[in-house]
C-alpha positions as CSV (number, residue, x, y, z in Angstrom):
1,X,-39.7,-39.4,-8.0
2,X,-40.9,-42.4,-10.0
3,X,-38.4,-43.6,-12.6
4,X,-39.9,-43.5,-16.1
5,X,-39.5,-46.8,-18.0
6,X,-37.1,-46.8,-20.9
7,X,-38.3,-47.2,-24.5
8,X,-37.1,-50.8,-24.4
9,X,-38.9,-51.5,-21.1
10,X,-42.1,-50.0,-22.4
11,X,-41.9,-52.0,-25.6
12,X,-41.4,-55.2,-23.6
13,X,-44.3,-54.4,-21.3
14,X,-46.6,-53.8,-24.3
15,X,-45.4,-57.1,-26.0
16,X,-46.3,-59.0,-22.8
17,X,-49.7,-57.5,-22.7
18,X,-50.3,-58.2,-26.4
19,X,-49.3,-61.9,-25.8
20,X,-51.6,-62.1,-22.8
21,X,-54.4,-60.6,-24.9
22,X,-53.8,-63.1,-27.7
23,X,-53.7,-66.0,-25.2
24,X,-57.0,-64.9,-23.8
25,X,-58.7,-64.5,-27.2
26,X,-57.1,-67.5,-29.0
27,X,-56.7,-69.8,-26.0
28,X,-53.4,-71.4,-27.0
29,X,-50.4,-70.5,-29.0
30,X,-47.1,-72.2,-29.6
31,X,-43.7,-70.5,-29.2
32,X,-43.3,-70.7,-33.0
33,X,-46.7,-69.1,-33.6
34,X,-45.9,-66.2,-31.2
35,X,-42.7,-65.7,-33.1
36,X,-44.5,-65.4,-36.4
37,X,-47.3,-63.4,-35.0
38,X,-45.0,-60.7,-33.6
39,X,-42.1,-61.1,-36.0
40,X,-39.6,-61.6,-33.3
41,X,-37.0,-64.4,-33.2
42,X,-37.8,-67.6,-31.4
43,X,-35.1,-66.9,-28.8
44,X,-36.6,-63.5,-28.0
45,X,-40.1,-64.9,-27.6
46,X,-38.8,-67.7,-25.4
47,X,-37.2,-65.1,-23.1
48,X,-40.5,-63.1,-23.0
49,X,-42.5,-66.2,-22.3
50,X,-40.0,-67.3,-19.6
51,X,-40.6,-64.0,-17.8
52,X,-44.4,-64.3,-18.1
53,X,-44.2,-67.8,-16.7
54,X,-42.0,-66.5,-13.8
55,X,-44.6,-63.8,-13.2
56,X,-47.2,-66.6,-13.1
57,X,-49.1,-64.9,-16.0
58,X,-48.9,-67.9,-18.4
59,X,-48.8,-71.6,-18.2
60,X,-46.7,-73.6,-20.7
61,X,-47.3,-77.3,-21.5
62,X,-46.1,-79.8,-24.1
63,X,-47.8,-79.8,-27.5
64,X,-49.6,-83.0,-28.4
65,X,-51.5,-83.9,-31.6
66,X,-50.7,-80.8,-33.6
67,X,-48.4,-82.4,-36.0
68,X,-48.3,-86.1,-36.9
69,X,-44.7,-86.7,-36.0
70,X,-42.9,-88.5,-33.2
71,X,-40.3,-85.9,-32.4
72,X,-40.8,-83.2,-29.8
73,X,-43.4,-80.7,-30.9
74,X,-42.4,-77.9,-28.5
75,X,-44.5,-76.0,-26.0
76,X,-47.8,-74.2,-26.2
77,X,-48.9,-71.4,-23.8
78,X,-52.1,-70.5,-22.2
79,X,-53.1,-67.6,-19.9
80,X,-53.4,-68.1,-16.1
81,X,-55.8,-66.5,-13.6
82,X,-53.1,-64.1,-12.7
83,X,-52.6,-63.3,-16.4
84,X,-56.3,-62.4,-16.7
85,X,-56.1,-60.2,-13.6
86,X,-53.1,-58.4,-15.2
87,X,-55.2,-57.8,-18.4
88,X,-58.0,-56.4,-16.2
89,X,-55.6,-54.0,-14.5
90,X,-54.7,-52.8,-18.0
91,X,-58.4,-52.1,-18.7
92,X,-58.9,-55.2,-20.9
93,X,-62.5,-56.5,-20.3
94,X,-62.7,-60.2,-19.8
95,X,-65.7,-62.6,-19.3
96,X,-64.1,-66.0,-19.2
97,X,-61.9,-67.6,-16.6
98,X,-58.6,-69.3,-17.2
99,X,-60.2,-72.6,-16.5
100,X,-62.9,-71.9,-19.2
101,X,-60.2,-71.1,-21.7
102,X,-58.2,-74.2,-21.1
103,X,-58.1,-76.5,-24.1
104,X,-58.5,-80.3,-23.8
105,X,-55.7,-82.4,-25.1
106,X,-58.0,-83.9,-27.8
107,X,-59.0,-80.4,-29.1
108,X,-55.6,-78.7,-28.8
109,X,-54.5,-79.6,-32.4
110,X,-57.6,-78.0,-33.8
111,X,-57.3,-74.8,-31.8
112,X,-53.6,-74.4,-32.8
113,X,-54.5,-75.1,-36.5
114,X,-57.3,-72.4,-36.4
115,X,-54.7,-70.0,-34.9
116,X,-52.4,-70.7,-37.8
117,X,-55.2,-69.4,-40.0
118,X,-55.5,-66.3,-37.8
119,X,-51.8,-65.6,-38.0
120,X,-51.5,-66.1,-41.8
121,X,-54.9,-64.9,-43.1
122,X,-56.0,-62.0,-40.9
123,X,-53.1,-59.7,-42.0
124,X,-54.4,-60.3,-45.6
125,X,-57.9,-59.1,-44.9
126,X,-59.6,-62.3,-43.9
127,X,-61.5,-62.7,-40.7
128,X,-61.2,-66.0,-38.7
129,X,-63.9,-66.9,-36.1
130,X,-63.1,-69.8,-33.8
131,X,-65.2,-72.9,-33.4
132,X,-66.4,-71.9,-30.0
133,X,-67.4,-68.4,-31.1
134,X,-69.1,-69.5,-34.3
135,X,-71.2,-72.0,-32.3
136,X,-72.3,-69.2,-29.9
137,X,-72.9,-66.8,-32.8
138,X,-75.0,-69.2,-34.9
139,X,-76.5,-71.1,-31.9
140,X,-75.0,-74.4,-33.1
141,X,-74.8,-77.5,-30.9
142,X,-71.8,-77.4,-28.6
143,X,-70.8,-80.9,-29.6
144,X,-70.6,-80.1,-33.3
145,X,-67.3,-80.7,-35.1
146,X,-67.2,-77.4,-37.0
147,X,-63.9,-75.7,-36.2
148,X,-64.7,-72.2,-37.2
149,X,-65.5,-69.8,-40.0
150,X,-63.5,-67.8,-42.5
151,X,-64.8,-64.6,-43.9
152,X,-63.1,-63.3,-47.1
153,X,-62.1,-59.7,-47.6
154,X,-65.2,-59.4,-49.8
155,X,-67.4,-60.8,-47.0
156,X,-67.9,-64.3,-48.3
157,X,-68.4,-66.8,-45.5
158,X,-67.0,-70.4,-45.2
159,X,-67.5,-72.9,-42.5
160,X,-64.2,-74.7,-41.8
161,X,-63.5,-78.3,-40.9
162,X,-60.0,-79.3,-40.1
163,X,-58.9,-83.0,-40.5
164,X,-55.6,-83.6,-38.5
165,X,-55.9,-87.3,-39.5
166,X,-58.6,-89.6,-41.0
167,X,-61.7,-89.9,-38.8
168,X,-63.8,-92.9,-37.8
169,X,-66.9,-93.9,-39.7
170,X,-69.0,-92.8,-36.7
171,X,-67.4,-89.3,-36.7
172,X,-67.7,-88.9,-40.5
173,X,-71.5,-89.7,-40.2
174,X,-71.7,-87.1,-37.5
175,X,-69.9,-84.5,-39.6
176,X,-72.2,-85.2,-42.6
177,X,-75.3,-84.9,-40.4
178,X,-74.3,-81.6,-38.9
179,X,-73.4,-80.1,-42.3
180,X,-76.9,-80.8,-43.5
181,X,-78.2,-78.9,-40.5
182,X,-75.9,-75.9,-41.1
183,X,-78.2,-74.1,-43.6
184,X,-77.1,-70.7,-42.3
185,X,-73.5,-71.3,-43.5
186,X,-73.2,-70.5,-47.2
187,X,-70.0,-72.3,-48.1
188,X,-67.7,-75.0,-46.7
189,X,-64.0,-75.6,-46.7
190,X,-62.2,-78.7,-45.5
191,X,-58.5,-78.3,-44.6
192,X,-56.6,-81.6,-44.3
193,X,-53.2,-82.2,-42.7
194,X,-52.2,-85.3,-44.7
195,X,-52.9,-87.2,-47.8
196,X,-55.0,-89.9,-46.2
197,X,-57.4,-87.4,-44.7
198,X,-57.6,-85.5,-48.0
199,X,-58.5,-88.7,-49.8
200,X,-61.0,-89.6,-47.2
201,X,-62.9,-86.3,-47.4
202,X,-62.9,-86.4,-51.2
203,X,-64.1,-90.0,-51.4
204,X,-66.8,-89.6,-48.7
205,X,-68.3,-86.4,-50.0
206,X,-68.1,-87.2,-53.7
207,X,-70.4,-90.1,-52.8
208,X,-72.8,-87.7,-50.9
209,X,-74.1,-85.4,-53.5
210,X,-77.2,-84.7,-51.4
211,X,-74.8,-83.0,-48.9
212,X,-72.6,-81.1,-51.3
213,X,-75.2,-78.4,-52.1
214,X,-73.0,-75.4,-51.5
215,X,-71.6,-72.9,-54.1
216,X,-68.2,-73.9,-52.7
217,X,-67.4,-77.2,-51.0
218,X,-63.6,-77.1,-51.2
219,X,-61.1,-79.6,-50.0
220,X,-57.5,-78.2,-49.5
221,X,-54.3,-79.5,-48.0
222,X,-53.8,-77.3,-45.0
223,X,-50.5,-75.4,-45.9
224,X,-51.4,-75.2,-49.6
225,X,-54.8,-73.9,-48.6
226,X,-53.4,-71.0,-46.7
227,X,-51.3,-69.9,-49.6
228,X,-54.2,-70.4,-52.0
229,X,-56.5,-68.2,-49.9
230,X,-53.8,-65.5,-49.7
231,X,-52.5,-65.5,-53.3
232,X,-55.0,-67.1,-55.6
233,X,-58.4,-66.6,-54.0
234,X,-59.7,-63.9,-56.4
235,X,-60.6,-64.6,-60.1
236,X,-58.2,-61.9,-61.1
237,X,-55.2,-63.5,-59.4
238,X,-56.2,-66.9,-60.7
239,X,-56.4,-65.8,-64.3
240,X,-53.2,-63.8,-63.9
241,X,-51.5,-67.1,-62.8
242,X,-53.0,-69.0,-65.7
243,X,-51.7,-66.7,-68.4
244,X,-48.5,-68.8,-68.5
245,X,-50.6,-71.8,-69.3
246,X,-52.2,-70.4,-72.5
247,X,-55.4,-69.6,-70.8
248,X,-57.1,-66.3,-71.7
249,X,-60.4,-65.1,-70.2
250,X,-63.1,-64.5,-72.8
251,X,-65.7,-62.3,-71.1
252,X,-67.4,-61.5,-74.4
253,X,-68.3,-65.1,-75.1
254,X,-72.0,-65.8,-75.7
255,X,-73.1,-67.8,-72.7
256,X,-76.9,-67.4,-73.2
257,X,-77.2,-71.1,-73.8
258,X,-74.5,-72.2,-71.4
259,X,-75.1,-75.2,-69.1
260,X,-76.1,-74.3,-65.6
261,X,-72.9,-73.6,-63.5
262,X,-70.6,-73.3,-66.5
263,X,-70.4,-69.5,-67.0
264,X,-66.7,-68.9,-67.4
265,X,-65.4,-69.2,-70.9
266,X,-61.7,-69.0,-71.8
267,X,-59.6,-69.4,-74.9
268,X,-57.2,-72.3,-74.6
269,X,-55.2,-73.7,-77.5
270,X,-57.2,-71.5,-79.8
271,X,-60.5,-73.0,-78.7
272,X,-63.4,-71.6,-76.6
273,X,-63.8,-73.8,-73.5
274,X,-65.8,-73.7,-70.3
275,X,-63.3,-73.2,-67.5
276,X,-63.6,-74.9,-64.1
277,X,-61.1,-74.1,-61.3
278,X,-60.5,-77.2,-59.3
279,X,-57.3,-76.0,-57.7
280,X,-59.5,-75.6,-54.6
281,X,-61.0,-79.0,-55.2
282,X,-64.6,-77.6,-55.1
283,X,-66.6,-80.9,-55.0
284,X,-69.8,-78.9,-55.8
285,X,-68.4,-78.5,-59.4
286,X,-68.2,-82.2,-60.0
287,X,-72.0,-82.6,-60.4
288,X,-72.0,-79.5,-62.6
289,X,-69.5,-81.0,-64.9
290,X,-71.3,-84.4,-64.9
291,X,-74.5,-82.7,-65.8
292,X,-73.0,-81.4,-69.0
293,X,-73.7,-84.6,-70.8
294,X,-72.4,-85.8,-74.2
295,X,-75.6,-84.9,-76.0
296,X,-75.5,-81.3,-74.7
297,X,-71.8,-81.0,-75.5
298,X,-72.4,-82.1,-79.1
299,X,-74.9,-79.3,-79.4
300,X,-72.8,-76.7,-77.6
301,X,-69.4,-77.6,-78.9
302,X,-67.3,-76.3,-76.0
303,X,-65.2,-78.7,-74.0
304,X,-64.6,-78.2,-70.3
305,X,-61.1,-77.2,-69.2
306,X,-60.4,-78.2,-65.6
307,X,-57.3,-76.8,-63.7
308,X,-56.0,-79.1,-61.1
309,X,-52.8,-79.7,-59.1
310,X,-53.8,-83.0,-57.4
311,X,-52.6,-85.4,-60.0
312,X,-55.2,-87.9,-61.1
313,X,-57.6,-87.3,-58.2
314,X,-60.1,-85.2,-60.2
315,X,-59.6,-87.0,-63.5
316,X,-60.4,-90.3,-61.8
317,X,-63.6,-88.8,-60.4
318,X,-64.6,-87.6,-63.9
319,X,-63.3,-90.6,-65.9
320,X,-66.6,-91.2,-67.6
321,X,-66.8,-87.6,-69.0
322,X,-64.8,-87.6,-72.3
323,X,-65.2,-83.9,-73.3
324,X,-63.2,-82.7,-70.3
325,X,-59.6,-81.6,-70.7
326,X,-57.2,-81.1,-67.8
327,X,-54.6,-78.4,-67.1
328,X,-52.3,-80.2,-64.7
329,X,-50.2,-77.8,-62.6
330,X,-47.3,-79.1,-60.6
331,X,-47.0,-78.3,-56.9
332,X,-43.6,-76.8,-57.5
333,X,-45.0,-74.3,-60.1
334,X,-47.6,-73.2,-57.6
335,X,-45.1,-72.9,-54.8
336,X,-42.9,-70.7,-57.0
337,X,-45.9,-68.5,-57.9
338,X,-46.8,-68.1,-54.2
339,X,-43.2,-67.3,-53.3
340,X,-42.8,-64.8,-56.2
341,X,-46.2,-63.2,-55.5
342,X,-45.2,-62.7,-51.8
343,X,-41.9,-61.1,-52.8
344,X,-43.5,-58.7,-55.3
């Protein structure tokens, strides 16, 4: 008589299959990512991965290039040929080999970063499509730099580019060229891993208004960007946050003669003002604000209120526009909001 597995053994078996399925679909995951994905302790995940490695179902290697630090970055894991065979035995349909799923050392940091988006955003209703899959889906060039696509809970699509560090002039030209070709992608988001890459993206694309022709062309620090997309993506959540800053929506305002692109009116300090959200550093809005020239402002009378949390980055870009006011929001205040929102 065959001994029936215990509840513990069955749970362990399912966890192993889930990990193998994730490694097949996502190509590479770190121990820490698996811990967050399945809400188990690091020590428990290490034991499970050790068993999978002993069973020759996974291959573990050292992480390189994911975080710009000198200390040890831990291990990442990928599925083996035996692991794919094990999935097939469990009726999981596969079409790629372990060798086809292997990630090059150069591209590893991007794959792991996209998988951070998967782990954090998908439980909140977002869909994340990998770079490889979006290239296949939209018939893009295999050599393109695009790292994937985000689809919001409302179905709005964003091509995503991830900057682990600053890039060379040659690569920046290549990225600009391909963005101009991606006419079937409606919006763009750039997620940067450090201050220098953030500054590079802002500087390069602010000087390329012929490329920034998307409704949203946002530039977000990576970790902040994840929280922004979870907790402040909708207009409702944004305005709820801004209540504490004396910003009140004014949906009944007469906008029949409003400048193109400036359609949101708020009451701030007892005045009607056009509101522009630059917490997402949407570079497409810079030209909109610049087009609202002094002569038009003197006829209209409404100033522009710009919300930003990037210090003087946006004010410096708009320094010649004197009818713009800034609502400076500290990083700590936004972090507190994200934390409190998550708790509630």
